[in-house]
C-alpha positions as CSV (number, residue, x, y, z in Angstrom):
1,M,44.1,20.6,17.9
2,V,44.7,19.1,21.4
3,E,41.6,17.7,22.7
4,V,41.4,17.3,26.3
5,P,38.7,14.2,27.8
6,L,36.7,15.9,30.2
7,A,34.0,13.1,30.7
8,R,33.0,9.7,29.6
9,L,29.0,10.3,29.4
10,W,28.3,6.3,28.5
11,H,29.7,3.4,27.6
12,L,28.3,-0.1,26.4
13,P,28.8,-3.4,26.8
14,D,30.7,-4.4,23.7
15,G,33.4,-1.3,24.3
16,T,31.3,1.1,22.6
17,E,32.0,4.7,24.7
18,C,31.1,8.2,24.2
19,L,33.3,10.9,25.6
20,L,32.9,14.9,26.0
21,L,36.1,16.5,24.5
22,K,37.2,20.2,25.0
23,D,40.0,21.7,22.8
24,P,41.2,24.7,25.1
25,T,41.9,26.8,22.1
26,A,38.8,26.5,20.7
27,E,35.0,27.8,21.6
28,N,33.4,24.2,20.6
29,W,32.4,21.5,22.6
30,R,33.1,17.8,20.9
31,V,31.2,14.6,21.5
32,R,33.0,11.6,20.4
33,V,31.6,7.8,20.2
34,M,34.4,5.5,20.2
35,R,34.9,1.6,19.8
36,G,38.3,0.6,21.1
37,T,40.8,3.3,18.6
38,Q,37.9,3.5,15.9
39,T,35.5,6.6,15.9
40,L,31.9,5.5,15.0
41,R,30.9,9.3,15.4
42,T,32.2,13.0,16.2
43,E,30.0,16.0,16.5
44,A,31.1,19.8,17.3
45,F,28.7,22.0,19.6
46,G,28.7,25.6,21.0
47,S,27.4,24.7,24.4
48,P,28.5,21.6,26.7
49,I,24.9,21.0,27.4
50,V,23.3,21.0,24.0
51,A,26.4,18.0,23.5
52,M,25.4,16.3,26.2
53,D,21.7,16.4,25.7
54,E,22.6,15.0,21.8
55,A,25.3,12.4,23.3
56,K,21.6,11.1,24.9
57,Q,20.2,10.6,22.1
58,W,23.0,8.6,20.2
59,R,23.3,6.1,22.8
60,F,19.5,5.4,22.3
61,A,20.8,4.7,18.8
62,F,24.2,2.7,19.5
63,E,22.0,0.4,22.1
64,R,20.2,-0.5,19.8
65,V,22.6,-1.6,17.4
66,V,24.1,-3.8,20.1
67,Q,21.3,-5.2,20.8
68,A,20.4,-6.3,17.4
69,V,23.7,-8.3,17.1
């Protein structure tokens, strides 16, 4: 599977970032949250709109973690 990063949806001051990815051979879209080389969360979606909406919700969760630290 060769995923192509299409967009960085958001990033936080601690280096956490959320990417929208697409495998040209697959029908789904993938959202991945990473910090450096570590994958913190990843999920596949059938629609890029749904994927981006979900990524917004993830940002709120990860922001709370960063603020708590």
